[in-house]
VOVEX-720710 format. One record per residue (C-alpha): residue in three letters; x, y, z. Coordinates in steps of 0.1 Angstrom, whole numbers, padded with zeros to 4 digits, always signed. Layout:
N
ALAXYZ;...
This chain:
536
MET-0526+0333+0106;LEU-0554+0354+0092;ASP-0578+0370+0114;TYR-0607+0346+0107;LYS-0631+0362+0132;ASN-0631+0398+0120;ILE-0630+0385+0080;ILE-0662+0369+0088;ILE-0678+0398+0110;LYS-0672+0423+0080;ARG-0676+0401+0052;TYR-0712+0394+0065;THR-0721+0427+0082;LEU-0703+0450+0059;ASN-0707+0430+0030;LEU-0670+0438+0018;SER-0659+0422-0010;PHE-0629+0400-0010;LYS-0604+0426-0026;GLU-0614+0449-0001;LEU-0611+0422+0027;ALA-0575+0418+0016;GLU-0565+0453+0017;GLU-0584+0455+0047;PHE-0563+0425+0067;GLY-0531+0430+0046;ALA-0537+0394+0031;SER-0541+0375-0002;LYS-0577+0382-0022;SER-0566+0343-0031;GLY-0564+0336+0006;VAL-0593+0349+0017;ASN-0612+0337-0013;ASP-0604+0302+0001;PHE-0613+0306+0036;ILE-0647+0320+0032;ARG-0653+0295+0002;ALA-0641+0269+0033;PHE-0664+0288+0059;GLU-0693+0287+0037;LYS-0691+0249+0030;CYS-0683+0240+0064;ASP-0718+0223+0080;LYS-0703+0229+0120;LEU-0703+0269+0120;SER-0722+0294+0101;TYR-0725+0334+0108;PRO-0732+0350+0134;LEU-0705+0333+0150;PRO-0707+0317+0187;GLU-0702+0342+0213;GLY-0665+0337+0228;ILE-0653+0316+0197;THR-0611+0317+0187;ASN-0594+0319+0159;TYR-0584+0292+0166;ALA-0613+0275+0168;ILE-0625+0289+0139;SER-0597+0272+0120;GLU-0602+0235+0139;LEU-0642+0238+0126;VAL-0634+0250+0094;TYR-0602+0232+0083;GLY-0602+0201+0107;HIS-0568+0214+0121;VAL-0552+0237+0141;PRO-0525+0260+0131;GLY-0491+0250+0131;SER-0502+0214+0129;ASN-0484+0209+0097;ASN-0517+0205+0078;ARG-0535+0232+0056;SER-0566+0210+0048;SER-0580+0179+0047;GLU-0584+0186+0011;TYR-0543+0178+0007;GLU-0527+0143+0007;GLN-0503+0148+0036;PRO-0467+0140+0029;ASP-0448+0112+0051;PHE-0424+0136+0066;GLU-0408+0113+0085;TRP-0399+0091+0058;VAL-0389+0122+0042;PHE-0366+0129+0067;ARG-0350+0094+0067;GLN-0344+0100+0029;MET-0325+0132+0035;ASN-0304+0121+0062;GLU-0300+0083+0050;ARG-0295+0087+0008;LYS-0260+0107+0000;ASN-0271+0136-0024;MET-0312+0131-0018;THR-0331+0166-0030;LEU-0363+0178-0014;THR-0371+0188-0053;TYR-0367+0145-0060;LEU-0388+0135-0030;TRP-0418+0164-0036;ASN-0420+0147-0075;ARG-0424+0112-0059;TYR-0449+0127-0034;GLN-0470+0139-0066;LYS-0465+0108-0085;ASP-0483+0089-0057;CYS-0513+0113-0055;ARG-0516+0114-0089;ALA-0521+0075-0088;LYS-0542+0082-0056;GLU-0559+0108-0070;ALA-0555+0130-0044;LYS-0549+0166-0045;PRO-0509+0178-0035;TYR-0489+0203-0016;GLN-0470+0228-0042;TYR-0430+0224-0038;ARG-0432+0260-0019;GLN-0459+0246+0007;PHE-0447+0213+0009;CYS-0412+0228+0021;GLU-0425+0249+0045;LEU-0444+0222+0063;TYR-0413+0197+0058;ASN-0391+0227+0076;LYS-0422+0232+0107;TRP-0425+0191+0110;CYS-0384+0192+0117;GLU-0389+0221+0139;GLU-0407+0208+0160;ASN-0395+0170+0156;TYR-0361+0177+0155;GLU-0339+0198+0177;THR-0310+0212+0155;LEU-0278+0234+0167;HIS-0273+0260+0151;ILE-0233+0270+0149;PRO-0228+0305+0138;ALA-0197+0313+0117;VAL-0169+0332+0132;ILE-0147+0346+0106;GLY-0112+0335+0107;GLN-0123+0306+0131;LYS-0126+0273+0115;MET-0113+0254+0085;GLU-0138+0219+0076;VAL-0123+0188+0062;ASP-0135+0159+0046;PHE-0134+0135+0017;ALA-0162+0138-0012;GLY-0178+0104-0017;LYS-0178+0106-0058;THR-0144+0091-0069;PHE-0132+0096-0106;GLU-0113+0068-0124;LEU-0073+0073-0133;ILE-0061+0051-0163;ASP-0027+0040-0160;LYS-0010+0048-0200;ILE+0014+0015-0198;SER-0008-0009-0184;GLY-0039+0001-0187;GLU-0050-0007-0148;ILE-0082+0019-0132;THR-0077+0032-0100;SER-0097+0056-0082;ILE-0091+0092-0074;VAL-0104+0107-0046;VAL-0115+0139-0037;PHE-0106+0161-0003;VAL-0125+0192+0003;ALA-0122+0220+0027;VAL-0140+0253+0032;LEU-0138+0280+0052;PRO-0172+0283+0067;TYR-0177+0324+0073;SER-0170+0329+0038;GLN-0175+0294+0023;TYR-0142+0296+0001;ILE-0137+0258-0011;TYR-0107+0242-0019;ALA-0102+0206-0035;GLU-0079+0182-0047;GLY-0077+0148-0059;MET-0057+0122-0046;SER-0047+0090-0057;SER-0036+0076-0022;THR-0054+0086+0010;ARG-0028+0073+0033;GLU-0013+0100+0063;PRO+0018+0113+0037;GLN-0010+0122+0011;TRP-0033+0135+0042;ILE-0009+0157+0054;ASP+0003+0171+0022;VAL-0035+0182+0009;ASN-0039+0200+0046;ASN-0008+0217+0036;HIS-0018+0229+0001;ALA-0056+0241+0018;LEU-0038+0262+0040;LYS-0014+0278+0014;TYR-0047+0283-0008;PHE-0065+0301+0017;GLY-0035+0322+0028;GLY-0034+0315+0065;VAL-0041+0294+0095;PRO-0075+0287+0109;ALA-0081+0283+0149;ILE-0095+0253+0147;VAL-0098+0227+0120;VAL-0128+0204+0120;CYS-0125+0172+0107;ASP-0139+0139+0101;ASN-0134+0107+0119;CYS-0112+0090+0091;LYS-0082+0075+0102;GLN-0058+0095+0088;ALA-0073+0122+0116;VAL-0088+0103+0143;LEU-0075+0070+0160;THR-0106+0067+0182;ASN-0139+0094+0191;ARG-0156+0076+0218;ASP-0165+0106+0234;TRP-0160+0133+0216;ILE-0146+0156+0241;ASP-0112+0139+0243;PRO-0107+0120+0207;ASP-0073+0103+0207;LEU-0059+0124+0177;ASN-0033+0105+0153;LYS+0002+0116+0160;ASP+0010+0127+0127;TYR-0020+0150+0124;ALA-0013+0161+0165;GLU+0020+0173+0151;TRP+0007+0189+0122;ALA-0017+0209+0143;ASP+0012+0221+0166;HIS+0031+0227+0135;ASN+0010+0255+0122;HIS-0003+0266+0159;THR-0037+0255+0155;VAL-0064+0227+0169;ILE-0080+0194+0153;LEU-0116+0193+0165;PRO-0131+0161+0149;ALA-0171+0163+0148;LYS-0193+0139+0166;VAL-0198+0103+0152;ARG-0223+0102+0121;LYS-0233+0138+0134;PRO-0227+0162+0098;ARG-0240+0188+0110;TYR-0212+0196+0130;LYS-0195+0200+0098;ASN-0222+0210+0082;SER-0202+0236+0059;VAL-0181+0211+0043;GLU-0209+0188+0039;ASN-0227+0214+0020;ALA-0193+0221+0000;VAL-0192+0185-0012;GLY-0228+0187-0020;ILE-0221+0215-0041;LEU-0194+0199-0057;GLU-0213+0166-0069;LYS-0243+0180-0077;GLY-0224+0202-0098;PHE-0194+0207-0117;PHE-0182+0170-0112;HIS-0206+0157-0136;ASP-0187+0173-0162;LEU-0151+0159-0146;GLU-0173+0123-0147;ASP-0172+0127-0186;ASN-0136+0127-0191;CYS-0108+0102-0193;TYR-0081+0110-0170;PHE-0043+0093-0173;SER-0025+0114-0144;LEU-0032+0132-0113;GLU-0017+0163-0126;GLN-0042+0166-0157;PHE-0073+0157-0131;ASN-0059+0185-0107;ARG-0058+0213-0136;ASP-0096+0206-0145;LEU-0109+0204-0110;TRP-0092+0238-0100;LYS-0104+0258-0135;LYS-0135+0250-0126;LEU-0135+0257-0087;ASP-0117+0290-0093;ALA-0150+0298-0112;LEU-0174+0288-0084;ASN-0158+0305-0057;HIS-0158+0341-0081;GLU-0196+0333-0085;ASN-0215+0353-0072;PHE-0243+0335-0043;LYS-0275+0334-0054;LYS-0296+0370-0047;LYS-0263+0380-0039;ASP-0239+0407-0050;TYR-0208+0392-0039;SER-0190+0357-0044;ARG-0171+0338-0017;TYR-0137+0351-0031;ASP-0149+0387-0022;LYS-0156+0368+0011;TRP-0123+0354+0015;GLU-0107+0389+0008;GLU-0120+0396+0040;GLU-0117+0368+0060;ARG-0076+0363+0049;HIS-0067+0390+0072;GLU-0080+0378+0102;LEU-0065+0339+0095;MET-0032+0336+0119;PRO+0001+0336+0094;LEU+0013+0304+0077;PRO+0047+0291+0094;SER+0078+0298+0074;MET+0077+0262+0066;GLN+0051+0232+0053;TYR+0050+0206+0081;GLN+0065+0178+0061;TYR+0054+0140+0073;MET+0084+0111+0069;GLU+0080+0076+0065;ARG+0108+0057+0079;LYS+0123+0019+0064;THR+0153+0002+0067;ALA+0156-0020+0029;LYS+0182-0040+0015;VAL+0194-0035-0023;SER+0190-0060-0044;GLY+0210-0080-0071;ASP+0186-0055-0099;PHE+0205-0024-0078;HIS+0169-0013-0065;VAL+0153-0011-0033;ARG+0113-0018-0029;PHE+0091+0011-0014;ASP+0060+0018-0011;ASN+0052-0010-0040;ALA+0075+0007-0060;TYR+0116+0003-0074;TYR+0140+0031-0067;SER+0176+0027-0079;VAL+0207+0026-0058;ASP+0245+0035-0067;LYS+0261+0000-0075;ALA+0287+0004-0046;PHE+0255-0007-0019;LEU+0246-0037-0038;HIS+0229-0062-0013;LYS+0235-0037+0016;SER+0213-0018+0040;VAL+0202+0018+0032;MET+0174+0039+0056;ILE+0144+0050+0033;ALA+0133+0085+0042;ALA+0101+0096+0023;THR+0077+0123+0023;ALA+0046+0125-0004;ASP+0071+0141-0028;THR+0107+0125-0021;VAL+0121+0096-0014;ASN+0156+0102+0000;ILE+0179+0073+0004;TYR+0211+0074+0031;SER+0235+0048+0037;LEU+0234+0039+0080;MET+0255+0058+0085;GLY+0234+0091+0072;ASP+0246+0101+0044;LEU+0224+0106+0017;ILE+0228+0080-0011;VAL+0202+0093-0035;SER+0169+0118-0040;TRP+0138+0106-0057;ARG+0108+0118-0068;ARG+0082+0097-0055;ALA+0064+0074-0075;SER+0031+0084-0086;HIS+0017+0045-0093;ARG+0026+0009-0082;GLY+0048-0005-0100;GLU+0068+0019-0113;TRP+0107+0018-0119;LEU+0130+0044-0110;THR+0165+0038-0127;ASP+0196+0061-0131;PRO+0217+0043-0157;ARG+0248+0058-0139;HIS+0236+0034-0105;LEU+0244+0004-0136;PRO+0283-0006-0135;ASP+0291-0010-0175;SER+0293-0049-0162;TYR+0270-0053-0142;LYS+0253-0085-0163;GLN+0287-0101-0148;MET+0290-0080-0115;SER+0251-0090-0102;GLU+0240-0130-0095;TRP+0205-0118-0116;ASN+0214-0115-0153;ALA+0200-0129-0184;GLU+0223-0157-0188;TYR+0211-0168-0149;PHE+0177-0163-0158;THR+0177-0185-0191;ARG+0203-0213-0175;LYS+0171-0214-0151;ALA+0145-0216-0175;MET+0160-0243-0196;THR+0156-0267-0168;VAL+0118-0263-0171;GLY+0117-0261-0212;PRO+0120-0242-0243;ASN+0084-0222-0237;THR+0095-0208-0203;VAL+0130-0204-0221;LYS+0112-0182-0249;VAL+0092-0166-0224;ILE+0120-0150-0199;GLU+0141-0143-0232;ARG+0108-0119-0242;ILE+0107-0104-0205;LEU+0145-0095-0202;LYS+0138-0074-0236;SER+0102-0058-0224;ARG+0119-0030-0203;GLU+0140-0002-0212;HIS+0169-0012-0186;GLU+0174-0053-0182;VAL+0178-0050-0144;GLN+0140-0039-0144;THR+0129-0074-0155;TYR+0147-0093-0132;ARG+0126-0095-0104;LEU+0093-0105-0129;CYS+0116-0135-0141;LEU+0126-0146-0107;GLY+0084-0145-0105;VAL+0078-0167-0128;LEU+0102-0193-0123;ASN+0096-0193-0089;PHE+0057-0211-0096;VAL+0081-0241-0096;LYS+0076-0240-0060;LYS+0042-0249-0060;TYR+0036-0256-0094;SER+0049-0288-0116;LYS+0074-0280-0142;LEU+0049-0290-0167;ALA+0024-0271-0153;LEU+0043-0238-0159;GLU+0060-0254-0193;ASN+0022-0254-0205;CYS+0013-0220-0195;CYS+0041-0206-0208;LYS+0033-0220-0242;LEU-0008-0207-0235;ALA+0012-0170-0230;LEU+0031-0173-0263;ASP+0004-0186-0279;THR-0018-0160-0271;ASN+0006-0131-0269;HIS+0001-0125-0234;VAL+0039-0126-0221;THR+0038-0114-0189;TYR+0039-0120-0155;THR+0008-0115-0146;PHE-0008-0134-0174;ILE+0010-0160-0162;LYS+0001-0156-0125;ASN-0037-0155-0134;SER-0034-0183-0156;ILE-0006-0214-0141;ALA-0036-0224-0116;ALA-0062-0234-0138;VAL-0034-0248-0163;ALA-0024-0268-0136;ASP-0061-0278-0126;GLU-0068-0293-0160;ILE-0032-0317-0160;GLY-0045-0326-0121;THR-0022-0340-0099;ALA+0006-0340-0122;GLY+0003-0300-0127;TYR+0013-0295-0087;ASN+0049-0302-0067;THR+0034-0330-0046;ARG+0063-0351-0035;LEU+0063-0373-0066;ASN+0065-0345-0089;GLU+0094-0332-0070;GLU+0117-0362-0071;ARG+0105-0362-0110;ASN+0121-0328-0113;LYS+0148-0336-0096;GLY+0178-0343-0123;GLY+0167-0316-0142;PHE+0200-0306-0166;VAL+0209-0274-0184;MET+0216-0280-0224;SER+0232-0256-0247;SER+0216-0221-0258;HIS+0219-0244-0293;ALA+0204-0276-0281;GLY+0168-0264-0291;ASP+0177-0251-0327;ILE+0152-0260-0353;ASP+0177-0275-0377;ARG+0198-0292-0350;LEU+0165-0310-0340;LEU+0155-0318-0376;SER+0188-0341-0381;LYS+0179-0360-0350;SER+0146-0367-0360;SER+0163-0377-0396;LYS+0186-0397-0377;LEU+0159-0414-0357;ALA+0138-0421-0382;GLU+0168-0439-0407;ARG+0172-0462-0376;GLU+0139-0472-0373;VAL+0137-0482-0409;ASP+0174-0502-0406;HIS+0159-0521-0376;GLU+0124-0533-0392;
């Protein structure tokens, strides 16, 4: 605060200029100039000054406020800092620059005088100091790693089906060096969560004493009092394996992990915009682009500093605890039965098993990268890479016998014969589906799914739906699944498997494969026409 009292005295007793006063009191010339002009316009105070008056009293009379009350002058439109504070805390990626621009726009509309951006930020910081206590947690070298998910997600396009799924970005940071690690994930379940935490430790080159995480279900089951949270069992075992401690942040208290929140903000406001413009058909492709840009960010110098995150990490990594000799592996276990197509289903994907285990139960033990299938006696049957997307088939032709069409009750003849009891359009659909995959056995479940619709809908509804699929060239299980309800509704009660329709459906018979030949049908039609003529 300026020494208002002595500035006034020396101005009017010694007749010093604004420049001389500024040099005398170590202030800016404009600041002194503004104060003298405001003093001369004040009708409550004049020279000589009242005896015993203080600088605070002069400020109150000249400017209409006491210093520190977050008001510069009554000439300026005062920002609603309580609203600004709410916006900064409740709206994702909100910035003071954006809110200052809105404040300026409102001032122009009211023809009021706005504060400049620097003054706006200074006053907001003072308002926060006076109205909200904040906890400052100093960063200690090698002490912590903070982890979280970014709010921004990206699209992953399946090359075959065109299905779009989300890529979620995991972010980890060492608060002391601000060194950042990030990785895209197609799934946020426990195996992938453990995997990306392992990758973060490997990237940082060591283990911190504490890992601060959000209250996501992969890490924390309950966190009522923050002192004794109930951790996810697998994540707790991961921490024990790495000799570190999990310390979840308080619920809805982002400042307890402010470094990773800041890192997420840097990524989302920075090169995430570039990644968003690209189309990604594999997670590996996305992570290559992400890591390339992340490496550039970590090597870039801080603003107004001559060192980077990488430089600080070079110092910090020597203070981290050493990595364990083997990474912690999350293991999912499940018992499954080998189906008639020589595959077991696990996590919405299909893995082939040797023909010797047809219809037998097996044990599945899966990590984030590998699916191992064991016999009930504990012998390893086969090891597969983990499927990268839903519905993926992983088939080893050696697992299928040369005569598998005869060995299994599920074969092309079986499904074609079942389709004949419904109608010719259904037969054509089944035949098309049987030829739609590299290995025929991979289509058996799709065929079974199509034919099983007669359990709810009538054979007439399925036959009409298959005709629609053929006419529109959408011969897939998914199309029939999404269309058959509408087809059945158009038919009415005859489209559903009521008791009456069940009786009608009984008595279906299996025709020979030549029954639907066009020549045979034309010949039969001609004979019927001749009989009709003879009868007349």
